[in-house]
C-alpha positions as CSV (number, residue, x, y, z in Angstrom):
1,M,53.9,167.4,-57.9
2,C,54.4,170.9,-59.2
3,L,54.1,173.3,-56.2
4,H,55.6,176.5,-57.6
5,D,53.8,179.5,-59.2
6,S,52.9,179.1,-62.9
7,P,52.3,175.3,-62.7
8,C,54.3,173.2,-65.1
9,P,52.7,171.3,-68.0
10,S,51.5,167.8,-67.0
11,A,53.2,164.6,-68.1
12,D,50.5,164.1,-70.7
13,S,50.9,167.5,-72.2
14,P,52.7,167.9,-75.5
15,D,55.0,170.5,-74.0
16,R,55.8,168.3,-70.9
17,E,59.6,168.9,-71.5
18,A,59.1,172.6,-70.5
19,A,58.5,171.5,-66.8
20,A,61.1,172.7,-64.2
21,V,64.0,170.4,-63.5
22,V,63.9,169.0,-60.0
23,V,67.0,166.8,-60.1
24,S,69.7,166.8,-62.7
25,H,72.3,164.1,-63.2
26,P,74.2,165.2,-66.4
27,A,77.0,162.6,-65.7
28,Q,74.4,159.9,-65.9
29,G,72.5,161.6,-68.8
30,W,69.1,162.2,-67.2
31,S,67.0,164.8,-65.4
32,L,63.8,164.5,-63.4
33,L,61.2,167.1,-64.2
34,C,58.6,168.4,-61.6
35,N,55.8,166.6,-63.6
36,A,57.6,163.3,-62.8
37,V,59.0,162.8,-66.3
38,L,62.5,161.4,-66.6
39,L,64.1,163.2,-69.5
40,F,67.2,161.6,-71.0
41,E,70.0,163.5,-72.8
42,D,69.2,161.7,-76.1
43,T,65.7,163.3,-75.8
44,G,64.0,160.1,-74.8
45,E,61.6,160.2,-72.0
46,L,60.1,157.9,-69.3
47,L,56.6,159.0,-68.3
48,P,55.2,158.5,-64.8
49,D,52.8,155.8,-66.0
50,G,55.7,153.7,-67.4
51,R,55.3,154.7,-71.1
52,V,58.5,155.3,-73.0
53,V,58.9,158.2,-75.5
54,D,61.5,157.4,-78.1
55,P,64.3,159.9,-78.7
56,H,63.1,162.7,-81.0
57,R,66.2,164.7,-82.0
58,P,65.9,166.3,-85.4
59,V,67.9,164.4,-88.0
């Protein structure tokens, strides 16, 4: 999905959140990254294969 120079980290990579934002909907609280990860404002994630990553904000 990543077609720009310096390819973004894959959805399976530990640094997947560093991927470029393709679509941003701050009013709805989510962004779509170019590696097809849905990143939510609470730091939760929905991966392309359907797995959910719980929010991981520091406490």
